[in-house]
C-alpha positions as CSV (number, residue, x, y, z in Angstrom):
1,M,0.0,0.0,0.0
2,T,1.2,3.5,-0.7
3,L,0.0,7.0,0.5
4,I,1.8,10.1,-0.9
5,K,1.0,13.3,1.0
6,S,2.2,16.3,-0.9
7,I,1.3,20.0,-1.4
8,S,-0.3,19.1,-4.7
9,G,-2.8,16.7,-3.2
10,I,-3.2,13.3,-1.6
11,R,-2.5,10.3,-3.7
12,G,-2.4,6.6,-2.8
13,T,-3.4,3.0,-3.5
14,I,-6.8,2.0,-2.3
15,G,-7.0,-0.2,0.8
16,G,-4.7,-1.3,3.6
17,K,-4.3,0.2,7.0
18,A,-5.1,3.8,7.7
19,G,-2.1,6.0,7.1
20,E,-0.5,3.4,4.7
21,G,-3.0,3.7,1.7
22,L,-5.8,5.8,0.6
23,T,-8.4,4.4,3.0
24,P,-11.8,5.9,3.9
25,L,-10.2,7.3,7.2
26,D,-7.5,9.0,5.2
27,I,-10.0,10.4,2.8
28,V,-12.1,11.9,5.7
29,K,-9.0,13.4,7.4
30,F,-7.6,15.1,4.3
31,T,-11.0,16.3,3.1
32,S,-11.7,17.8,6.5
33,A,-8.3,19.5,6.5
34,Y,-9.0,20.9,3.0
35,A,-12.4,22.2,4.0
36,T,-10.9,23.8,7.1
37,L,-8.4,25.7,5.0
38,I,-11.0,26.8,2.4
39,R,-13.1,28.2,5.2
40,R,-10.2,30.3,6.2
41,I,-8.9,31.5,2.9
42,S,-11.9,31.9,0.6
43,S,-12.8,35.5,-0.2
44,L,-16.3,34.5,-1.5
45,Q,-19.5,34.3,0.5
46,S,-20.2,31.0,-1.3
47,N,-20.6,27.9,0.8
48,R,-20.3,25.6,-2.2
49,I,-17.5,23.1,-3.1
50,V,-17.5,21.2,-6.4
51,V,-16.7,17.5,-6.6
52,G,-15.9,15.7,-9.9
53,R,-14.3,12.4,-10.6
54,D,-12.7,10.3,-13.3
55,A,-14.0,6.8,-14.1
56,R,-11.8,4.8,-11.7
57,V,-13.3,1.7,-10.1
58,S,-12.7,3.2,-6.7
59,G,-14.2,6.6,-7.7
60,E,-17.8,6.0,-6.4
61,M,-16.6,4.9,-3.0
62,V,-14.2,7.9,-2.7
63,R,-16.9,10.3,-4.0
64,K,-19.4,9.3,-1.3
65,V,-16.8,9.6,1.4
66,V,-15.6,13.1,0.2
67,C,-19.2,14.4,-0.4
68,G,-20.4,13.2,3.0
69,T,-17.3,14.7,4.8
70,L,-17.7,18.1,3.1
71,M,-21.4,18.1,4.2
72,G,-20.3,17.2,7.7
73,M,-17.9,20.2,7.6
74,G,-20.9,22.4,6.8
75,F,-20.3,22.9,3.0
76,D,-22.9,22.5,0.3
77,V,-21.7,20.0,-2.3
78,V,-22.1,20.4,-6.1
79,D,-21.5,16.9,-7.4
80,I,-20.8,17.1,-11.1
81,G,-20.4,13.3,-11.6
82,L,-18.0,11.8,-14.1
83,A,-16.0,14.8,-15.2
84,S,-12.5,15.7,-16.5
85,T,-10.1,17.7,-14.4
86,P,-10.5,20.8,-16.6
87,T,-14.3,20.5,-16.5
88,T,-14.1,20.4,-12.7
89,E,-11.8,23.4,-12.6
90,L,-14.2,25.4,-14.8
91,A,-17.2,24.3,-12.7
92,V,-15.7,25.9,-9.6
93,T,-15.9,29.4,-11.1
94,M,-19.1,28.7,-13.1
95,A,-20.8,27.6,-9.9
96,K,-19.3,30.5,-7.9
97,A,-18.0,27.9,-5.5
98,C,-15.2,28.5,-3.0
99,G,-13.3,25.4,-4.0
100,G,-13.3,22.1,-5.6
101,I,-11.9,18.5,-5.3
102,I,-11.0,16.4,-8.3
103,L,-11.0,12.7,-7.6
104,T,-8.4,11.3,-9.9
105,A,-5.0,9.8,-9.8
106,S,-4.3,11.1,-13.3
107,H,-2.1,8.7,-15.2
108,N,-1.5,6.3,-12.3
109,P,-2.8,2.7,-12.8
110,K,-6.1,1.2,-11.6
111,P,-5.2,0.7,-7.8
112,W,-4.6,4.4,-7.3
113,N,-6.9,7.4,-6.6
114,A,-6.2,10.9,-5.3
115,L,-7.7,14.1,-4.1
116,K,-6.6,17.1,-6.2
117,L,-7.5,20.3,-4.3
118,L,-8.6,23.6,-6.0
119,N,-9.1,27.1,-4.7
120,E,-12.0,29.5,-5.6
121,R,-10.4,30.2,-9.0
122,G,-10.5,26.6,-10.0
123,E,-6.7,26.4,-9.7
124,F,-4.5,24.2,-7.6
125,L,-3.6,25.3,-4.1
126,N,-0.2,26.9,-3.9
127,A,2.7,25.4,-1.9
128,E,2.0,27.3,1.3
129,E,-1.7,26.3,1.2
130,G,-0.8,22.7,0.4
131,K,1.5,22.6,3.4
132,E,-1.2,24.0,5.6
133,V,-3.6,21.2,4.5
134,L,-1.0,18.6,5.5
135,R,-0.4,20.4,8.9
136,I,-4.2,20.5,9.7
137,A,-4.6,16.9,8.7
138,E,-1.6,15.8,10.9
139,A,-2.9,17.7,13.9
140,E,-6.6,16.8,13.2
141,D,-7.2,20.5,13.7
142,F,-10.8,20.5,12.3
143,E,-14.3,20.7,13.7
144,Y,-17.5,19.4,12.2
145,A,-20.8,21.2,11.8
146,D,-23.7,20.8,14.2
147,I,-27.1,19.4,13.2
148,D,-28.4,22.7,12.0
149,S,-25.4,23.5,9.9
150,I,-24.8,20.3,7.9
151,G,-24.3,21.1,4.2
152,L,-26.7,20.3,1.3
153,Y,-26.0,17.9,-1.6
154,T,-26.8,18.8,-5.2
155,E,-26.0,16.8,-8.4
156,D,-25.5,18.8,-11.5
157,L,-24.3,16.9,-14.6
158,S,-24.5,19.9,-17.0
159,Y,-20.8,21.0,-16.7
160,G,-19.4,18.8,-19.5
161,E,-21.7,20.6,-21.9
162,K,-20.8,23.9,-20.4
163,H,-17.1,23.1,-20.8
164,I,-17.6,22.3,-24.5
165,E,-19.6,25.5,-25.0
166,H,-16.7,27.4,-23.3
167,V,-14.2,25.8,-25.7
168,L,-16.3,26.5,-28.8
169,S,-16.6,30.2,-27.7
170,L,-12.8,30.8,-27.7
171,P,-11.9,33.3,-30.5
172,L,-9.1,31.1,-31.9
173,V,-11.2,28.0,-32.2
174,D,-12.3,27.9,-35.8
175,S,-15.1,25.3,-36.0
176,K,-16.0,26.5,-39.6
177,A,-12.5,25.7,-40.8
178,I,-12.4,22.4,-39.0
179,R,-15.8,21.4,-40.5
180,E,-14.7,22.4,-44.0
181,A,-11.5,20.3,-43.6
182,G,-13.5,17.1,-43.2
183,F,-11.1,15.6,-40.7
184,R,-11.3,11.9,-39.9
185,V,-10.0,11.4,-36.3
186,A,-9.3,8.5,-33.9
187,I,-9.4,8.8,-30.1
188,D,-8.1,6.6,-27.3
189,C,-9.7,7.6,-23.9
190,V,-8.3,4.8,-21.8
191,N,-11.7,3.8,-20.4
192,S,-12.3,7.0,-18.5
193,V,-14.1,10.3,-18.7
194,G,-12.5,11.3,-22.0
195,G,-14.7,8.7,-23.6
196,I,-17.8,10.7,-22.6
197,I,-16.7,14.3,-23.4
198,L,-14.3,14.0,-26.4
199,P,-16.8,12.5,-28.9
200,Q,-19.2,15.3,-28.0
201,L,-16.5,17.9,-28.4
202,L,-15.4,16.6,-31.8
203,E,-19.0,16.4,-33.1
204,R,-19.6,20.0,-32.1
205,L,-16.3,21.1,-33.7
206,G,-17.6,19.6,-37.0
207,V,-15.2,16.6,-37.2
208,D,-16.4,14.4,-40.1
209,Y,-15.7,11.0,-38.6
210,V,-14.5,9.7,-35.2
211,E,-13.0,6.2,-34.6
212,K,-13.3,5.4,-30.9
213,L,-10.9,3.2,-29.0
214,Y,-11.4,2.4,-25.3
215,C,-14.1,5.0,-24.8
216,E,-16.3,3.1,-22.4
217,P,-15.8,4.8,-19.0
218,T,-15.5,1.5,-17.0
219,G,-12.3,2.4,-15.2
220,I,-10.8,-0.9,-16.3
221,F,-7.9,0.5,-18.2
222,Q,-7.1,-1.5,-21.3
223,H,-3.5,-0.3,-21.3
224,N,-1.2,1.6,-19.0
225,P,-3.0,5.0,-18.7
226,E,0.0,7.2,-19.2
227,P,-0.1,8.5,-22.8
228,L,3.4,7.5,-23.8
229,E,4.4,5.7,-27.0
230,K,5.2,2.4,-25.2
231,N,1.6,2.2,-24.0
232,L,-0.2,3.2,-27.3
233,G,0.5,0.3,-29.6
234,D,-3.2,-0.4,-30.3
235,I,-4.1,3.1,-31.6
236,M,-0.8,3.4,-33.5
237,Q,-1.7,0.2,-35.3
238,L,-5.2,1.5,-35.9
239,M,-3.7,4.6,-37.6
240,R,-1.5,2.5,-39.8
241,K,-4.5,0.4,-41.0
242,E,-7.2,3.1,-41.4
243,E,-7.3,6.3,-43.5
244,L,-7.4,8.8,-40.7
245,D,-5.9,12.2,-40.3
246,V,-4.9,12.3,-36.6
247,A,-5.4,10.4,-33.3
248,F,-5.8,12.1,-30.0
249,V,-4.9,10.2,-26.7
250,V,-5.7,11.5,-23.3
251,D,-5.0,10.3,-19.7
252,P,-7.9,9.3,-17.4
253,D,-8.6,12.9,-16.2
254,V,-8.1,14.5,-19.7
255,D,-5.6,17.2,-18.8
256,R,-2.8,15.7,-20.9
257,L,-2.9,15.3,-24.7
258,A,-0.8,13.2,-27.0
259,M,-1.2,12.8,-30.7
260,I,-0.4,10.3,-33.4
261,C,0.2,11.1,-37.0
262,E,-1.7,9.8,-40.0
263,D,1.1,7.2,-40.7
264,G,0.9,5.8,-37.1
265,T,4.0,7.5,-35.7
266,M,3.9,9.5,-32.5
267,Y,3.7,13.2,-32.9
268,G,5.6,13.5,-29.5
269,E,3.8,14.8,-26.4
270,E,6.5,17.5,-26.0
271,Y,5.2,18.9,-29.3
272,T,1.6,19.2,-28.3
273,L,2.3,22.5,-26.5
274,V,4.8,23.6,-29.1
275,T,2.2,23.3,-31.9
276,V,-0.6,25.0,-30.1
277,A,1.8,27.8,-29.1
278,D,2.7,28.3,-32.8
279,Y,-1.0,28.8,-33.6
280,V,-1.6,31.1,-30.7
281,L,1.5,33.2,-31.3
282,K,0.6,33.5,-35.0
283,N,-2.6,35.2,-33.9
284,T,-1.8,36.6,-30.5
285,P,1.7,38.1,-29.9
286,G,2.9,37.5,-26.4
287,N,5.1,35.5,-24.0
288,T,5.2,31.8,-23.4
289,V,6.0,29.6,-20.4
290,S,6.9,26.0,-19.8
291,N,8.7,24.2,-17.0
292,L,12.4,23.6,-16.9
293,S,12.1,20.0,-18.0
294,S,10.1,20.8,-21.2
295,T,11.5,20.9,-24.8
296,R,13.6,23.8,-26.0
297,A,11.4,23.8,-29.2
298,L,8.9,26.1,-27.4
299,R,11.6,28.7,-26.9
300,D,12.5,28.3,-30.6
301,V,9.0,28.9,-31.8
302,T,8.6,31.8,-29.4
303,D,11.8,33.4,-30.7
304,K,10.5,33.0,-34.3
305,Y,7.7,35.5,-33.4
306,G,10.1,37.8,-31.6
307,M,8.5,37.1,-28.3
308,K,10.0,36.1,-24.9
309,Y,10.1,32.6,-23.4
310,Y,10.2,32.0,-19.7
311,A,10.9,28.8,-17.7
312,S,9.2,27.9,-14.4
313,A,9.8,25.3,-11.8
314,V,8.3,21.9,-12.4
315,G,4.6,21.6,-11.5
316,E,1.4,23.1,-12.9
317,V,1.0,25.5,-10.1
318,N,4.5,26.9,-10.8
319,V,3.8,27.2,-14.5
320,V,0.5,29.1,-13.8
321,A,2.3,31.5,-11.4
322,K,5.0,32.3,-14.0
323,M,2.4,32.7,-16.7
324,K,0.5,35.3,-14.6
325,E,3.7,37.0,-13.7
326,T,4.9,37.4,-17.3
327,H,1.4,37.8,-18.9
328,A,2.0,34.8,-21.1
329,V,-0.5,34.1,-23.9
330,I,0.1,30.4,-23.8
331,G,2.0,27.9,-21.6
332,G,2.0,24.5,-20.2
333,E,4.2,21.4,-19.7
334,G,6.0,19.0,-22.0
335,N,3.8,16.1,-20.9
336,G,1.1,17.2,-23.2
337,G,-0.4,19.8,-20.9
338,V,-1.7,23.0,-22.6
339,I,-2.7,26.0,-20.5
340,Y,-4.5,28.7,-22.5
341,P,-5.5,31.8,-20.3
342,P,-8.6,32.8,-22.3
343,A,-10.0,29.4,-21.4
344,H,-8.7,29.1,-17.8
345,Y,-5.5,28.6,-15.9
346,G,-5.4,24.8,-16.0
347,R,-4.1,22.0,-18.4
348,D,-7.0,21.2,-20.7
349,A,-6.9,18.6,-23.5
350,L,-10.2,19.8,-24.9
351,V,-8.7,23.2,-25.5
352,G,-5.6,21.6,-26.9
353,I,-7.6,19.5,-29.4
354,A,-9.7,22.5,-30.5
355,L,-6.7,24.8,-31.1
356,F,-4.7,22.0,-32.8
357,L,-7.4,21.2,-35.2
358,S,-8.0,24.9,-36.0
359,H,-4.2,25.2,-36.7
360,L,-4.2,22.0,-38.8
361,A,-7.2,23.2,-40.8
362,H,-5.5,26.6,-41.6
363,E,-2.1,25.0,-42.5
364,G,-3.6,22.4,-44.9
365,K,-0.8,20.0,-44.1
366,K,-0.7,16.3,-43.1
367,V,0.0,15.9,-39.4
368,S,3.4,14.4,-40.0
369,E,4.3,17.4,-42.2
370,L,3.2,19.8,-39.5
371,R,5.4,18.0,-37.0
372,A,8.3,18.1,-39.4
373,S,8.0,21.9,-39.5
374,Y,9.2,22.2,-35.9
375,P,12.8,21.9,-34.6
376,T,13.5,18.3,-33.6
377,Y,15.0,17.5,-30.2
378,Y,15.4,14.2,-28.3
379,M,15.1,13.7,-24.6
380,A,16.8,11.3,-22.3
381,K,15.8,10.5,-18.7
382,N,18.5,9.3,-16.3
383,R,18.8,9.3,-12.5
384,I,21.2,9.5,-9.6
385,D,20.4,7.1,-6.8
386,L,20.7,8.6,-3.3
387,T,21.8,7.1,0.0
388,P,20.6,8.4,3.4
389,D,23.9,10.3,3.8
390,T,24.0,11.9,0.3
391,D,24.4,15.6,0.4
392,I,22.1,16.7,-2.4
393,D,22.8,20.4,-2.1
394,A,26.5,19.7,-2.4
395,I,25.9,17.7,-5.6
396,L,23.9,20.5,-7.2
397,E,26.3,23.2,-6.1
398,K,29.2,21.2,-7.6
399,V,27.4,21.0,-10.9
400,K,26.7,24.8,-10.8
401,E,30.3,25.5,-10.1
402,V,31.7,23.2,-12.9
403,Y,29.3,24.7,-15.4
404,R,29.4,28.3,-14.2
405,N,30.3,29.6,-17.6
406,E,27.2,28.2,-19.2
407,E,23.6,29.4,-18.8
408,V,22.5,28.1,-15.3
409,N,19.0,28.2,-13.8
410,D,18.6,27.1,-10.2
411,I,15.0,27.9,-9.4
412,D,14.2,24.1,-9.3
413,G,17.3,22.0,-8.9
414,V,19.9,23.0,-11.5
415,K,19.5,23.3,-15.2
416,I,22.5,23.8,-17.5
417,D,21.7,25.2,-20.9
418,F,24.4,24.5,-23.6
419,A,24.5,25.8,-27.1
420,D,22.8,22.6,-28.5
421,G,21.1,21.1,-25.5
422,W,20.4,21.1,-21.8
423,V,20.6,19.0,-18.7
424,H,18.2,19.4,-15.7
425,L,19.0,17.8,-12.3
426,R,16.1,17.9,-9.8
427,K,15.4,16.0,-6.6
428,S,12.4,13.7,-6.8
429,N,9.6,14.3,-4.4
430,T,8.6,10.7,-4.3
431,E,11.8,8.6,-4.6
432,P,15.3,8.8,-3.1
433,I,16.8,9.9,-6.5
434,I,17.8,13.0,-8.4
435,R,16.0,13.0,-11.7
436,V,18.3,13.9,-14.6
437,Y,16.5,15.0,-17.8
438,S,18.4,16.1,-20.9
439,E,17.7,17.2,-24.4
440,A,19.8,17.5,-27.6
441,R,19.6,17.2,-31.4
442,T,20.0,13.4,-31.2
443,A,19.0,10.7,-28.7
444,D,22.6,9.6,-28.3
445,E,23.8,13.2,-27.6
446,A,21.0,13.7,-25.1
447,D,22.0,10.6,-23.2
448,R,25.7,11.5,-23.4
449,L,25.1,14.9,-22.0
450,A,23.2,13.5,-19.0
451,K,25.8,10.8,-18.3
452,T,28.7,13.4,-18.5
453,V,27.0,15.7,-16.0
454,C,26.0,12.7,-13.7
455,A,29.6,11.5,-13.7
456,I,30.8,15.0,-12.6
457,A,28.1,15.2,-10.0
458,C,29.0,11.9,-8.5
459,E,32.8,12.3,-8.7
460,K,34.5,12.1,-5.3
461,N,36.5,15.1,-4.3
């Protein structure tokens, strides 16, 4: 059993002893702590909290415990049912709620579930607020409502449609051009909520034909739910056999978007944001943001338009903060996460699909040709294993010193930017390792760069 308590939410495997997995007792404790924080920090008069969930097998059990606990804390619950993460984020502001909880473990396998915690803007809690939730939960510093103050429960399943309407209303979403292009599309929704909302979105966008794979929201994932090439053999094979223009693949909560070209090759999840940013920048001059571990191609595209690229620390909340600080017109993460401020400040695969298809319709290219129009980089992922007596700070300082004449960024670990590539060292929040990500013009060079820096980092003085 596993229970991971972090500032970004509570994630764990279902079952086991309290404190060792995501048990009903743990769900009650952390929901109560979150409700206590929201009562303190919300600037709204609202007494409502939105709850949405993905299609995981454990979702119904977790939903009932969370909704009952929130009512017991004196909050009115708006249960929006099976809903994507971006749908739930939008529902918070649409319902004028003071917070929201998304019940999803994102790309984690079937045994996992999680509570993702939102503020009144439908955005994730910041680091300070997340730490306070953990403190309140540890101290059990919460108090439940008396009989006359118990919250009310309302079910409202209209927010998926409201989300679609919101996407269609975005000025850069060109449904007319998409309809005229006559696109034939495939989707893989890994047996979760994408299977409900993506077919509806594509129909409303005017997509001519949709081939559906794993769209029944059973929560029984037919493959590993992380949208990486190694997990997507079935839809890649489908694309090779059928005459289709593009395939869209989402994770169980629909905040990450991967694509597959018409010839069955991966588009590359790092290039989801790059492509959408190209379309946005072509129509809306402005700055861009991604995290330190995302591809340099976004910087290249931003430079093409004479705009400024900024890097943030890893984590959606950090990307959003940097986007607001720099007034970015587009941003996100290299895992297929697109954040488009006119929609909302959250990763949203529906927005990504609508903007991508609009761009594709205007370009008039095959998807593989569109991908070939962007700079090609390759990433490598390595690690440095740590022992209890490893001095992590000393390792990072040593790397900074050795490469002091290169471009160095230390807002989140250490990133070294070279002329033709980069290496980013960052301590893992979940494992006793330093993650070492690198990128270069070839896969071999990316791996060589990482191994060279790792060797220097681990070299004994």
